[in-house]
Backbone as a printed PyTorch tensor [residue, N CA C, xyz], in Angstrom:
tensor([[[ -2.9730,  52.7590,  -1.8370],
         [ -1.8620,  52.4750,  -2.7210],
         [ -2.4090,  51.9410,  -4.0510]],

        [[ -2.0400,  52.5370,  -5.1990],
         [ -2.5500,  52.0980,  -6.4970],
         [ -2.0670,  50.6930,  -6.8470]],

        [[ -2.9220,  49.9790,  -7.5390],
         [ -2.5470,  48.6510,  -8.0100],
         [ -2.3870,  48.6910,  -9.5160]],

        [[ -1.7790,  47.6480, -10.0710],
         [ -1.5980,  47.5910, -11.5200],
         [ -2.9150,  47.3570, -12.2530]],

        [[ -3.9860,  47.0830, -11.5250],
         [ -5.2710,  46.8320, -12.1640],
         [ -6.2160,  48.0300, -12.0810]],

        [[ -5.7530,  49.1410, -11.5140],
         [ -6.6210,  50.3030, -11.4330],
         [ -6.8450,  50.8920, -12.8080]],

        [[ -8.0230,  51.4080, -12.9900],
         [ -8.4650,  51.9530, -14.2700],
         [ -8.7500,  53.4410, -14.0710]],

        [[ -8.4460,  54.2760, -15.0680],
         [ -8.8110,  55.6850, -14.9240],
         [-10.3320,  55.8370, -14.8310]],

        [[-10.7520,  56.9400, -14.2570],
         [-12.1930,  57.1840, -14.1130],
         [-12.8600,  57.1690, -15.4840]],

        [[-13.9620,  56.4330, -15.5990],
         [-14.6400,  56.3340, -16.8950],
         [-15.3990,  57.6110, -17.2230]],

        [[-15.7090,  57.7850, -18.4950],
         [-16.5850,  58.8730, -18.9020],
         [-18.0100,  58.4390, -18.5820]],

        [[-18.5190,  58.9390, -17.5040],
         [-19.8520,  58.5650, -17.0510],
         [-20.8400,  59.6300, -17.5120]],

        [[-21.9540,  59.2080, -18.0990],
         [-22.9520,  60.2040, -18.4850],
         [-23.3460,  61.0520, -17.2750]],

        [[-23.3820,  62.3610, -17.4680],
         [-23.7020,  63.2610, -16.3650],
         [-25.1260,  63.7860, -16.4220]],

        [[-25.7890,  63.6210, -17.5530],
         [-27.1710,  64.0830, -17.6860],
         [-28.0230,  62.9380, -18.2070]],

        [[-29.3380,  63.0840, -18.0430],
         [-30.2210,  62.0530, -18.5650],
         [-30.1070,  61.9640, -20.0850]],

        [[-29.9280,  63.0800, -20.7330],
         [-29.7840,  63.0960, -22.1890],
         [-28.5760,  62.2650, -22.6310]],

        [[-27.4490,  62.4270, -21.9440],
         [-26.2460,  61.6410, -22.2550],
         [-26.4730,  60.1620, -21.9510]],

        [[-27.1160,  59.8760, -20.8140],
         [-27.4120,  58.4920, -20.4340],
         [-28.3000,  57.8380, -21.4800]],

        [[-29.3330,  58.5450, -21.8700],
         [-30.2820,  58.0250, -22.8520],
         [-29.5840,  57.7290, -24.1760]],

        [[-28.7280,  58.6410, -24.6200],
         [-28.0000,  58.4320, -25.8730],
         [-27.0640,  57.2270, -25.7880]],

        [[-26.5330,  56.9700, -24.6070],
         [-25.5980,  55.8570, -24.4210],
         [-26.3020,  54.5070, -24.3150]],

        [[-27.4010,  54.4520, -23.5820],
         [-27.9810,  53.1600, -23.2420],
         [-29.3540,  52.8630, -23.8400]],

        [[-30.1170,  53.8650, -24.2240],
         [-31.4440,  53.6220, -24.7840],
         [-31.4250,  53.5980, -26.3070]],

        [[-30.3060,  53.3630, -26.9030],
         [-30.1850,  53.2950, -28.3610],
         [-30.1310,  51.8310, -28.7740]],

        [[-30.3690,  51.5550, -30.0580],
         [-30.2050,  50.1690, -30.5020],
         [-28.7710,  49.7220, -30.2290]],

        [[-28.5700,  48.4930, -29.8040],
         [-27.2140,  48.0370, -29.4850],
         [-26.3270,  48.0060, -30.7200]],

        [[-25.0350,  48.2190, -30.4840],
         [-24.0400,  48.1130, -31.5480],
         [-23.7850,  46.6340, -31.7800]],

        [[-23.9260,  46.1950, -32.9970],
         [-23.6820,  44.7800, -33.3150],
         [-22.2240,  44.6100, -33.7100]],

        [[-21.5720,  43.6160, -33.1160],
         [-20.1640,  43.3880, -33.3810],
         [-19.9420,  42.6240, -34.6820]],

        [[-20.9570,  42.0130, -35.2060],
         [-20.8140,  41.2630, -36.4490],
         [-22.1240,  41.3640, -37.2240]],

        [[-22.1280,  40.8170, -38.3980],
         [-23.3370,  40.8250, -39.2000],
         [-24.3380,  39.7820, -38.7300]],

        [[-23.8910,  38.8930, -37.8750],
         [-24.7580,  37.8380, -37.3660],
         [-25.8220,  38.4190, -36.4410]],

        [[-27.0200,  37.9300, -36.5560],
         [-28.0860,  38.3330, -35.6470],
         [-28.3530,  37.2540, -34.6050]],

        [[-27.4070,  36.3320, -34.4690],
         [-27.5870,  35.2920, -33.4740],
         [-27.6640,  35.9130, -32.0960]],

        [[-28.5450,  35.3950, -31.2890],
         [-28.7260,  35.9210, -29.9470],
         [-28.6050,  34.8040, -28.9390]],

        [[-28.2990,  35.1650, -27.7160],
         [-28.2120,  34.2220, -26.6110],
         [-29.1550,  34.6810, -25.5160]],

        [[-29.6570,  33.7470, -24.7780],
         [-30.5240,  34.0700, -23.6570],
         [-29.7030,  34.2730, -22.4070]],

        [[-30.1340,  35.1910, -21.5790],
         [-29.5140,  35.4490, -20.2870],
         [-30.6330,  35.4760, -19.2580]],

        [[-30.4250,  34.8150, -18.1560],
         [-31.4260,  34.8180, -17.0950],
         [-31.1620,  35.9700, -16.1480]],

        [[-32.2360,  36.6450, -15.7700],
         [-32.1580,  37.7220, -14.7980],
         [-33.0730,  37.4000, -13.6390]],

        [[-32.6810,  37.8250, -12.4650],
         [-33.5610,  37.7520, -11.3210],
         [-34.8010,  38.5660, -11.6590]],

        [[-35.9700,  38.0830, -11.2850],
         [-37.2140,  38.7530, -11.6550],
         [-37.2620,  40.1980, -11.1580]],

        [[-36.7450,  40.4490,  -9.9600],
         [-36.7430,  41.8200,  -9.4310],
         [-35.9050,  42.7510, -10.3070]],

        [[-34.7690,  42.2580, -10.7900],
         [-33.9110,  43.0560, -11.6690],
         [-34.6320,  43.3000, -12.9940]],

        [[-35.2490,  42.2630, -13.5240],
         [-35.9930,  42.4050, -14.7810],
         [-37.0870,  43.4650, -14.6530]],

        [[-37.8250,  43.4440, -13.5500],
         [-38.9040,  44.4040, -13.3400],
         [-38.3400,  45.8200, -13.2630]],

        [[-37.2120,  45.9980, -12.5690],
         [-36.5970,  47.3280, -12.4970],
         [-36.1950,  47.8240, -13.8870]],

        [[-35.6080,  46.9470, -14.6850],
         [-35.1960,  47.3270, -16.0450],
         [-36.4260,  47.6480, -16.8890]],

        [[-37.4190,  46.7840, -16.8560],
         [-38.6290,  46.9940, -17.6470],
         [-39.3050,  48.3110, -17.2800]],

        [[-39.4030,  48.5910, -15.9770],
         [-40.0190,  49.8470, -15.5450],
         [-39.1830,  51.0490, -15.9700]],

        [[-37.8790,  50.9310, -15.8970],
         [-37.0050,  52.0150, -16.3550],
         [-37.2720,  52.3100, -17.8180]],

        [[-37.3360,  51.2610, -18.6300],
         [-37.5830,  51.4540, -20.0570],
         [-38.9790,  51.9960, -20.3200]],

        [[-39.9710,  51.5150, -19.5680],
         [-41.3470,  51.9900, -19.7570],
         [-41.4780,  53.4760, -19.4500]],

        [[-40.8400,  53.9190, -18.3710],
         [-40.9990,  55.3040, -17.9440],
         [-40.0040,  56.2630, -18.5740]],

        [[-38.8230,  55.7860, -18.8810],
         [-37.7680,  56.6940, -19.3460],
         [-37.2810,  56.4170, -20.7580]],

        [[-37.5390,  55.2260, -21.2620],
         [-37.0500,  54.8560, -22.5890],
         [-37.7630,  55.5930, -23.6970]],

        [[-37.3090,  55.3420, -24.9060],
         [-37.8500,  56.0300, -26.0750],
         [-39.0470,  55.3080, -26.6830]],

        [[-39.5100,  54.2560, -26.0650],
         [-40.6310,  53.4880, -26.5850],
         [-40.2070,  52.3840, -27.5320]],

        [[-38.9730,  52.4030, -27.9600],
         [-38.4640,  51.3880, -28.8750],
         [-37.3550,  50.5540, -28.2460]],

        [[-36.8730,  50.9560, -27.0810],
         [-35.8010,  50.2250, -26.4080],
         [-36.3330,  48.9060, -25.8780]],

        [[-35.5130,  47.8790, -25.9750],
         [-35.8780,  46.5580, -25.4500],
         [-35.0030,  46.2340, -24.2530]],

        [[-35.4780,  45.3220, -23.4300],
         [-34.6640,  44.8830, -22.2900],
         [-33.3440,  44.3230, -22.8070]],

        [[-33.4000,  43.4910, -23.8350],
         [-32.1770,  42.9040, -24.3780],
         [-31.2130,  43.9570, -24.9080]],

        [[-31.7170,  44.9460, -25.6280],
         [-30.8760,  46.0070, -26.1570],
         [-30.2550,  46.8440, -25.0560]],

        [[-31.0410,  47.1660, -24.0410],
         [-30.5690,  47.9550, -22.9030],
         [-29.4650,  47.2040, -22.1620]],

        [[-29.7140,  45.9340, -21.8620],
         [-28.7180,  45.1250, -21.1530],
         [-27.4540,  44.9720, -22.0060]],

        [[-27.6120,  44.7590, -23.3110],
         [-26.4580,  44.6270, -24.1950],
         [-25.6170,  45.9030, -24.1960]],

        [[-26.2650,  47.0600, -24.2550],
         [-25.5260,  48.3240, -24.2320],
         [-24.7790,  48.5240, -22.9190]],

        [[-25.4190,  48.1620, -21.8150],
         [-24.7560,  48.2750, -20.5130],
         [-23.5430,  47.3540, -20.4560]],

        [[-23.7010,  46.1200, -20.9110],
         [-22.5970,  45.1650, -20.8740],
         [-21.4610,  45.5770, -21.8110]],

        [[-21.7890,  46.0640, -22.9990],
         [-20.7320,  46.5360, -23.9100],
         [-19.9780,  47.7150, -23.3080]],

        [[-20.6910,  48.6100, -22.6640],
         [-20.0470,  49.7400, -22.0020],
         [-19.1110,  49.2500, -20.8970]],

        [[-19.5860,  48.3140, -20.1010],
         [-18.7870,  47.7470, -19.0100],
         [-17.5330,  47.0570, -19.5500]],

        [[-17.7100,  46.2100, -20.5660],
         [-16.5620,  45.4800, -21.1220],
         [-15.5480,  46.4320, -21.7500]],

        [[-16.0250,  47.4940, -22.3790],
         [-15.1210,  48.4840, -22.9550],
         [-14.3820,  49.2300, -21.8480]],

        [[-15.1160,  49.6180, -20.8180],
         [-14.5150,  50.3600, -19.7000],
         [-13.4280,  49.5500, -19.0040]],

        [[-13.6460,  48.2690, -18.8320],
         [-12.7100,  47.4200, -18.0860],
         [-11.8800,  46.5050, -18.9770]],

        [[-11.8550,  46.7820, -20.2800],
         [-11.1320,  45.9540, -21.2490],
         [ -9.6800,  45.7210, -20.8300]],

        [[ -8.9560,  46.7750, -20.4570],
         [ -7.5330,  46.6300, -20.1230],
         [ -7.3190,  45.7110, -18.9280]],

        [[ -8.1240,  45.8640, -17.9060],
         [ -8.0060,  45.0020, -16.7240],
         [ -8.2850,  43.5480, -17.1020]],

        [[ -9.3810,  43.3230, -17.8240],
         [ -9.7580,  41.9580, -18.1970],
         [ -8.7390,  41.3350, -19.1410]],

        [[ -8.2710,  42.1100, -20.1240],
         [ -7.2900,  41.5750, -21.0660],
         [ -5.9480,  41.3090, -20.3980]],

        [[ -5.5570,  42.1470, -19.4470],
         [ -4.3000,  41.9210, -18.7280],
         [ -4.3370,  40.5850, -17.9900]],

        [[ -5.4260,  40.3420, -17.3170],
         [ -5.5410,  39.0860, -16.5700],
         [ -5.6800,  37.8780, -17.4910]],

        [[ -6.4690,  37.9950, -18.5510],
         [ -6.6550,  36.8440, -19.4330],
         [ -5.4350,  36.5910, -20.3030]],

        [[ -4.5830,  37.6040, -20.5170],
         [ -3.3780,  37.3900, -21.3300],
         [ -2.4280,  36.4000, -20.6600]],

        [[ -2.6080,  36.1910, -19.3850],
         [ -1.8040,  35.1960, -18.6710],
         [ -2.2070,  33.7750, -19.0710]],

        [[ -3.3940,  33.6420, -19.6710],
         [ -3.9130,  32.3230, -20.0400],
         [ -4.1660,  32.1830, -21.5400]],

        [[ -4.4260,  33.3020, -22.2180],
         [ -4.7660,  33.2780, -23.6380],
         [ -3.7080,  34.0030, -24.4580]],

        [[ -3.6420,  33.6790, -25.7470],
         [ -2.6700,  34.3230, -26.6190],
         [ -3.2300,  35.5600, -27.2970]],

        [[ -4.5350,  35.7480, -27.2340],
         [ -5.1410,  36.9240, -27.8530],
         [ -6.0460,  37.5950, -26.8320]],

        [[ -6.3060,  38.8820, -27.0210],
         [ -7.1570,  39.5720, -26.0540],
         [ -8.5500,  38.9690, -25.9810]],

        [[ -9.0890,  38.9300, -24.8090],
         [-10.4420,  38.4340, -24.6010],
         [-11.4490,  39.4180, -25.2070]],

        [[-11.1910,  40.7080, -25.0200],
         [-12.0920,  41.7380, -25.5010],
         [-11.3210,  42.5760, -26.5180]],

        [[-11.6630,  42.4470, -27.8170],
         [-10.9210,  43.1550, -28.8510],
         [-11.1140,  44.6640, -28.7840]],

        [[-10.1610,  45.4070, -29.3160],
         [-10.2540,  46.8670, -29.3330],
         [-11.4430,  47.3480, -30.1460]],

        [[-11.9280,  46.5210, -31.0650],
         [-13.0340,  46.9370, -31.9220],
         [-14.3760,  46.9600, -31.2190]],

        [[-14.4380,  46.4750, -29.9860],
         [-15.6880,  46.5220, -29.2260],
         [-15.9150,  47.9650, -28.8380]],

        [[-17.0880,  48.4680, -29.1720],
         [-17.4140,  49.8310, -28.7700],
         [-18.7810,  49.8450, -28.1350]],

        [[-18.9190,  50.7390, -27.2050],
         [-20.2030,  50.8430, -26.5160],
         [-21.0170,  51.9610, -27.0890]]])
């Protein structure tokens, strides 16, 4: 039975070329600020990401850029679900429409 939080199927990259264009590119910056935040990753996850970039990346991709692109894609994909739930507590959307992956 469908729920009010179900999301249509996302546009998932179907080829490595599409995946690479989506995630191995420099991250989209939401503002002119270059301020960055640190995020802790489990070492095993970090090693998997680093190896992925070493073997499949373009040689210029960074762990931070790759993770940022994945997170922006995720937040864009689930924006409606997250904003619906947070609108019960906030007056403005948590994830603005201007966020693009």
